[in-house]
Backbone bond lengths (Angstrom), bond angles and torsions (degrees), N, CA, C in turn:
res aa  C-N    CA-C-N  psi(-1)  N-CA   C-N-CA  omega(-1)  CA-C   N-CA-C  phi
1 M - - - 1.457 - - 1.519 109.10 -
2 S 1.302 116.88 131.25 1.453 122.64 -180.00 1.526 109.61 -96.61
3 V 1.317 116.97 136.83 1.458 121.71 178.44 1.520 108.20 -107.99
4 W 1.342 116.02 125.61 1.459 120.17 178.57 1.511 109.81 -73.34
5 Q 1.325 116.01 136.19 1.452 121.38 179.28 1.516 108.33 -125.20
6 A 1.325 117.12 136.98 1.459 121.60 179.25 1.524 109.35 -58.41
7 P 1.337 117.72 144.87 1.460 120.01 179.22 1.526 110.76 -55.18
8 G 1.305 116.30 131.14 1.460 121.45 177.62 1.520 114.12 77.62
9 A 1.351 117.75 6.22 1.466 120.01 -175.44 1.517 112.66 -66.52
10 E 1.313 117.85 -19.90 1.460 119.60 -179.89 1.529 112.77 -81.50
11 E 1.321 116.98 -12.13 1.459 121.32 -179.46 1.528 109.89 -79.65
12 P 1.343 117.23 148.83 1.457 120.13 178.50 1.528 110.65 -74.53
13 G 1.297 115.78 167.84 1.460 120.38 174.91 1.511 111.68 118.89
14 R 1.286 113.53 165.37 1.459 121.99 -178.06 1.520 109.89 -87.36
15 I 1.333 117.44 132.34 1.459 123.03 178.19 1.523 108.29 -97.73
16 I 1.325 116.26 133.76 1.466 122.19 177.46 1.523 108.02 -125.94
17 L 1.334 115.67 131.42 1.459 122.43 178.42 1.517 108.64 -107.08
18 G 1.333 116.19 118.23 1.459 121.77 177.22 1.513 110.12 -100.06
19 I 1.344 115.69 145.67 1.455 121.68 -177.28 1.526 110.09 -131.51
20 D 1.336 115.33 134.10 1.466 122.51 169.42 1.520 105.41 -112.17
21 P 1.346 118.09 104.37 1.453 120.48 -171.03 1.525 113.84 -74.18
22 G 1.306 114.75 152.03 1.450 123.00 175.29 1.512 108.06 -172.44
23 L 1.311 117.77 174.12 1.456 120.10 176.79 1.525 110.39 -99.95
24 A 1.326 116.88 -43.13 1.468 120.13 178.99 1.521 111.38 -77.44
25 S 1.330 116.44 -35.99 1.460 121.30 -176.84 1.528 110.00 -146.44
26 V 1.318 115.93 118.07 1.465 122.19 175.08 1.521 106.68 -103.30
27 G 1.321 116.58 119.45 1.453 119.89 176.74 1.510 110.46 -82.95
28 F 1.337 116.26 143.76 1.458 120.29 173.18 1.525 108.97 -133.22
29 G 1.318 114.54 148.05 1.453 121.51 176.79 1.513 109.33 -142.65
30 V 1.309 116.51 131.31 1.456 121.58 -178.71 1.526 107.76 -116.24
31 I 1.331 115.23 125.69 1.463 120.14 176.54 1.519 108.87 -126.31
32 R 1.318 114.78 159.63 1.459 122.33 175.21 1.521 106.80 -121.88
33 E 1.317 115.41 133.15 1.453 120.72 175.85 1.521 108.08 -106.36
34 V 1.328 115.76 121.28 1.456 122.00 179.67 1.526 107.74 -128.45
35 S 1.314 116.10 114.74 1.470 122.12 178.00 1.529 111.96 50.75
36 G 1.327 116.53 44.17 1.459 120.75 177.44 1.511 114.81 84.11
37 R 1.333 117.98 -8.15 1.473 121.64 177.78 1.519 109.43 -94.14
38 L 1.319 116.02 141.72 1.455 121.22 178.00 1.523 109.16 -103.45
39 L 1.321 115.71 128.22 1.455 122.07 -178.24 1.526 110.51 -121.29
40 H 1.302 116.50 136.79 1.458 122.06 177.19 1.522 109.64 -73.24
41 V 1.327 116.63 133.82 1.455 121.74 175.63 1.528 109.96 -111.32
42 D 1.338 116.66 -51.54 1.463 120.41 -176.71 1.524 109.17 -165.36
43 H 1.307 115.82 161.01 1.461 121.37 171.92 1.522 109.08 -158.89
44 G 1.317 115.95 160.60 1.457 120.91 179.61 1.510 110.75 169.25
45 T 1.333 115.68 -159.81 1.460 120.96 -179.76 1.523 110.90 -138.02
46 I 1.302 114.15 155.33 1.461 122.84 168.34 1.519 104.47 -106.11
47 Q 1.311 117.17 118.55 1.470 122.17 -175.44 1.521 110.92 -103.69
48 T 1.329 115.88 142.57 1.462 120.95 170.52 1.521 108.29 -128.31
49 S 1.305 115.52 157.49 1.461 121.40 -177.17 1.519 111.31 -99.93
50 S 1.315 116.11 136.92 1.466 120.39 179.27 1.530 111.59 -65.18
51 G 1.323 117.73 -16.69 1.455 121.33 177.76 1.513 114.00 -78.24
52 Q 1.319 117.01 -11.78 1.469 121.27 -179.94 1.527 110.23 -85.05
53 P 1.329 117.08 151.92 1.471 119.61 172.13 1.532 109.74 -63.03
54 A 1.318 115.27 151.09 1.475 120.57 -176.74 1.521 112.16 -55.28
55 Q 1.338 117.64 -41.59 1.463 119.06 -177.25 1.526 111.70 -66.04
56 E 1.328 117.71 -31.60 1.471 121.05 176.54 1.522 110.34 -69.60
57 R 1.315 116.66 -40.42 1.465 121.00 178.56 1.525 110.79 -64.01
58 L 1.333 115.97 -43.97 1.467 120.08 179.64 1.524 111.09 -65.31
59 F 1.335 116.62 -39.42 1.459 119.25 177.89 1.531 110.61 -65.05
60 A 1.326 117.79 -39.35 1.468 120.88 178.44 1.531 110.63 -61.95
61 I 1.319 116.82 -40.00 1.474 120.79 177.77 1.528 109.66 -65.34
62 Y 1.309 116.40 -48.19 1.464 121.85 179.28 1.531 110.71 -56.85
63 A 1.328 116.67 -49.91 1.469 120.96 -179.58 1.527 111.06 -63.87
64 G 1.321 117.02 -38.81 1.468 120.57 178.63 1.523 112.30 -64.50
65 I 1.331 116.76 -41.40 1.469 120.44 178.31 1.532 110.14 -65.74
66 L 1.322 117.14 -42.88 1.472 119.70 177.42 1.535 110.96 -60.16
67 T 1.323 116.78 -40.58 1.468 120.54 178.73 1.524 110.45 -62.44
68 L 1.338 116.93 -43.55 1.471 120.22 178.17 1.529 110.86 -62.48
69 I 1.319 116.18 -45.50 1.472 120.22 -179.83 1.526 110.46 -61.71
70 D 1.319 116.29 -45.61 1.461 119.70 -178.51 1.527 111.93 -68.28
71 S 1.327 117.43 -30.55 1.468 121.28 179.86 1.522 112.93 -76.05
72 Y 1.320 116.64 -44.98 1.465 120.59 -173.25 1.528 113.79 -99.33
73 R 1.313 117.61 -17.72 1.460 123.21 179.13 1.535 112.75 50.73
74 P 1.328 116.83 58.25 1.468 118.91 -179.98 1.519 111.36 -68.39
75 S 1.326 115.09 153.07 1.457 119.57 175.05 1.523 110.56 -94.78
76 A 1.337 117.11 -11.51 1.465 121.17 -178.58 1.524 109.02 -157.24
77 G 1.329 114.33 160.75 1.454 120.42 177.16 1.509 111.09 -138.43
78 G 1.320 115.17 155.86 1.458 122.11 174.71 1.514 108.38 -133.02
79 I 1.324 117.10 137.63 1.452 122.19 -179.24 1.523 109.37 -134.19
80 E 1.325 115.33 139.76 1.467 119.46 174.65 1.515 107.61 -75.95
81 G 1.322 115.93 123.94 1.456 121.24 -178.65 1.511 112.41 -82.45
82 L 1.310 114.97 161.95 1.463 122.17 176.54 1.513 107.27 -91.42
83 F 1.320 116.32 102.08 1.444 118.53 -176.52 1.517 113.64 -108.15
84 F 1.331 116.95 -16.35 1.451 118.71 170.87 1.520 108.62 -168.23
85 F 1.299 113.58 141.29 1.464 121.25 177.27 1.513 107.40 -137.56
86 R 1.298 116.81 139.56 1.462 120.37 176.69 1.519 110.99 -77.05
87 N 1.320 116.27 -30.56 1.446 121.74 -174.02 1.533 109.83 -117.19
88 V 1.313 117.32 110.85 1.459 121.93 -177.90 1.526 110.91 -61.44
89 S 1.316 117.78 -35.83 1.466 119.81 -177.63 1.524 112.01 -65.79
90 S 1.324 118.28 -25.79 1.470 119.49 175.52 1.526 111.35 -89.80
91 A 1.326 117.53 -22.55 1.466 120.68 179.92 1.523 111.76 -73.02
92 L 1.319 117.84 -36.76 1.465 120.02 -176.33 1.522 113.26 -63.33
93 P 1.331 120.94 -46.87 1.466 119.49 177.52 1.534 112.75 -62.99
94 V 1.328 117.11 -36.43 1.464 119.81 178.19 1.533 109.50 -67.93
95 A 1.320 117.18 -37.52 1.468 120.24 176.83 1.530 110.59 -63.53
96 E 1.332 116.65 -38.84 1.460 119.42 176.55 1.527 110.86 -63.54
97 A 1.336 116.42 -41.67 1.468 120.50 177.40 1.527 110.04 -61.42
98 C 1.326 116.82 -41.92 1.473 120.30 176.95 1.518 110.41 -59.03
99 G 1.314 116.74 -38.73 1.460 120.58 -179.94 1.515 112.64 -61.84
100 V 1.332 117.73 -44.77 1.469 118.57 -179.15 1.525 110.90 -72.98
101 I 1.317 117.05 -29.48 1.472 120.41 175.92 1.530 109.45 -66.15
102 K 1.325 116.36 -46.77 1.464 120.60 178.88 1.530 111.14 -62.31
103 L 1.328 116.25 -38.53 1.456 120.48 177.35 1.531 111.32 -61.20
104 A 1.323 116.63 -44.32 1.473 120.48 -179.89 1.533 110.63 -61.25
105 F 1.324 117.58 -44.47 1.464 120.50 178.17 1.527 110.40 -62.82
106 R 1.315 116.66 -43.29 1.464 120.50 -179.31 1.524 111.01 -64.60
107 Q 1.340 115.43 -40.25 1.462 119.31 -179.35 1.523 111.86 -62.36
108 R 1.323 117.18 -31.00 1.465 120.93 178.82 1.530 111.69 -96.46
109 A 1.329 117.22 8.82 1.474 123.83 176.89 1.523 112.20 57.75
110 I 1.332 115.95 43.10 1.462 121.24 177.86 1.519 108.62 -112.11
111 D 1.323 115.87 126.52 1.458 121.44 -178.89 1.525 109.71 -66.94
112 L 1.318 116.24 127.39 1.463 123.01 179.65 1.512 108.44 -120.52
113 S 1.322 116.90 117.76 1.459 121.54 177.74 1.519 109.57 -99.60
114 E 1.321 114.74 139.39 1.463 121.75 179.60 1.525 108.65 -101.96
115 F 1.326 115.59 133.31 1.457 121.11 -178.10 1.522 110.22 -126.40
116 S 1.316 116.16 144.69 1.464 120.20 175.60 1.531 108.68 -73.13
117 P 1.320 117.07 157.79 1.474 119.07 175.30 1.533 112.10 -54.44
118 N 1.334 117.12 -38.20 1.466 119.85 179.70 1.527 112.00 -68.35
119 D 1.331 117.72 -37.17 1.477 120.59 175.82 1.530 110.16 -60.58
120 I 1.326 115.92 -43.53 1.462 120.67 -179.11 1.522 110.47 -65.38
121 K 1.324 116.96 -46.32 1.475 120.49 178.76 1.530 110.62 -58.09
122 K 1.325 115.93 -44.52 1.463 119.94 -178.04 1.528 111.60 -66.63
123 A 1.323 117.12 -41.54 1.467 120.72 -179.54 1.520 111.96 -65.00
124 V 1.325 116.70 -33.98 1.463 120.70 -175.78 1.522 112.10 -89.91
125 S 1.332 117.31 -40.99 1.471 119.66 -173.13 1.521 114.42 -110.11
126 G 1.332 117.39 -13.99 1.457 120.31 -178.72 1.510 113.36 95.66
127 T 1.345 117.37 -8.13 1.455 120.42 178.87 1.528 110.18 -142.95
128 A 1.329 114.82 138.55 1.463 120.29 179.15 1.520 112.02 -73.55
129 R 1.319 116.81 -10.55 1.471 120.99 -178.74 1.527 113.34 -97.85
130 A 1.308 116.46 11.10 1.469 120.65 -178.27 1.529 110.71 -63.48
131 E 1.312 114.84 143.67 1.466 120.96 174.68 1.525 108.25 -78.45
132 K 1.324 115.73 159.37 1.471 121.86 -178.41 1.532 111.20 -54.62
133 K 1.320 117.92 -42.77 1.470 122.20 -179.11 1.539 110.94 -63.23
134 Q 1.335 116.95 -39.08 1.466 120.66 177.27 1.525 111.25 -62.25
135 V 1.326 116.01 -43.73 1.462 120.68 179.76 1.528 109.69 -63.31
136 Q 1.325 116.65 -44.06 1.459 120.58 179.07 1.527 111.75 -62.01
137 E 1.314 117.55 -40.53 1.476 121.44 177.28 1.523 110.77 -63.46
138 M 1.333 116.75 -39.58 1.460 120.19 179.48 1.529 111.36 -69.39
139 V 1.339 117.40 -37.16 1.467 120.58 175.32 1.527 108.46 -59.05
140 K 1.323 115.91 -47.60 1.469 121.37 178.39 1.530 110.66 -56.68
141 M 1.315 116.90 -46.82 1.461 121.68 -176.74 1.538 111.41 -69.53
142 L 1.320 116.84 -46.62 1.468 120.41 -177.16 1.529 112.54 -63.40
143 L 1.345 116.03 -30.94 1.468 119.77 -178.46 1.526 112.66 -99.24
144 G 1.342 117.38 2.10 1.461 121.10 177.26 1.520 113.66 65.48
145 L 1.329 116.47 36.72 1.463 120.78 -178.76 1.522 111.07 -89.59
146 A 1.308 116.51 153.17 1.466 121.36 179.17 1.526 111.67 -74.53
147 E 1.325 116.93 -28.53 1.464 120.04 179.77 1.524 109.98 -145.94
148 I 1.314 115.37 167.28 1.463 121.21 178.23 1.526 108.66 -64.30
149 P 1.333 117.35 131.71 1.467 119.92 179.25 1.524 111.46 -61.96
150 K 1.301 116.16 141.16 1.462 122.93 178.24 1.504 108.21 -123.94
151 P 1.291 118.81 151.79 1.457 129.16 -7.91 1.530 112.00 -73.20
152 D 1.337 115.51 178.22 1.464 121.14 -176.75 1.525 112.90 -55.77
153 H 1.342 116.95 -39.50 1.468 119.76 -178.95 1.530 111.04 -61.43
154 A 1.322 117.20 -36.31 1.467 120.58 178.43 1.529 110.50 -69.55
155 A 1.329 116.73 -40.23 1.475 120.29 177.09 1.525 110.08 -62.53
156 D 1.330 116.56 -40.51 1.465 120.54 178.28 1.528 111.16 -65.14
157 A 1.319 116.88 -36.59 1.461 120.97 178.19 1.527 110.90 -67.46
158 L 1.330 117.27 -40.33 1.469 120.16 175.44 1.529 109.85 -61.27
159 A 1.338 117.07 -39.08 1.464 120.88 177.48 1.528 110.39 -62.61
160 A 1.339 117.80 -39.29 1.472 121.11 177.63 1.526 110.60 -64.63
161 A 1.329 117.09 -37.78 1.470 120.70 177.54 1.528 110.35 -66.78
162 I 1.322 117.25 -41.77 1.474 121.67 177.89 1.526 109.52 -62.65
163 C 1.330 116.22 -42.22 1.464 120.56 178.26 1.526 109.97 -59.02
164 R 1.315 117.04 -44.02 1.476 120.54 179.02 1.525 110.61 -61.98
165 A 1.322 117.21 -41.70 1.467 120.48 178.59 1.526 110.54 -63.16
166 H 1.311 117.29 -42.14 1.471 120.98 179.58 1.524 111.13 -70.58
167 F 1.334 116.54 -34.62 1.457 121.97 178.60 1.526 110.66 -62.38
168 E 1.326 116.47 -39.53 1.457 120.46 -178.69 1.522 113.40 -89.41
169 G 1.304 118.45 -27.45 1.447 119.89 -175.30 1.515 110.34 80.79
170 P 1.332 118.21 168.55 1.447 121.72 -174.64 1.519 115.33 -62.32
171 S 1.305 118.37 -23.29 1.458 119.59 -177.92 1.524 112.00 -89.54
172 G 1.354 116.76 -3.54 1.458 119.78 -178.09 1.507 113.32 83.51
173 L 1.338 118.02 7.02 1.460 121.96 179.68 1.526 109.41 -93.46
174 S 1.315 116.09 139.95 1.456 121.44 -178.64 1.524 111.04 -65.88
175 I 1.337 115.16 136.07 1.466 120.28 177.16 1.519 110.71 -114.42
176 R 1.304 117.22 10.95 1.459 123.20 -178.56 1.494 111.30 -86.38
C-alpha cells in the first residue's frame, strides 16, 4: 500500500498555511521555514460556484481547508482578517467563510493568527502603504520564485503565511 505524502513533507522545518478568505475563491499558500529561510511549498485556490447554495459553498471551503491541513500538517496558520468593507452584503458571506476556516483550524488544533491587510503588507514589503504589485513582487523574491504566484488570492495567501513567519520569528516565538 502506498501512502501519499505532501510535496516536501520529508524535509525538516516548520510548515505555515496562509489563507486569503473569500466565498467564491479562497486563496491558500503553504511555506516551509528552515533555519530562518522561507521556502515555497504550494499555493492555489479553493473555488466555489455562485450557483450553489451558501451552505454547500461553505462546506466546500471547510472540507478544502481540512484537506490542506491534513495534507501539509502545518504547525501554524495566518489569515487576512476582515477589517473593513465598503459593502456589507459582500462582507457577510466572506465573514461566514472566515468562520468555517477558523473552525477547521481549531478542529485540527492549529493556531491561526489573523492579520490586517496593513500588517501583511508591512511584514512582506516593509511598509503598510505598499501597493498590491509591490507585495506580490516581494512574495516572489522572498520565496525565490521565478514569477509572481497566480491567481492573486493565492499570492495574498502566501503573503499571509510570510506575515505569520515574520510575526513568530525563526524560533516560532511571538514577537508581537
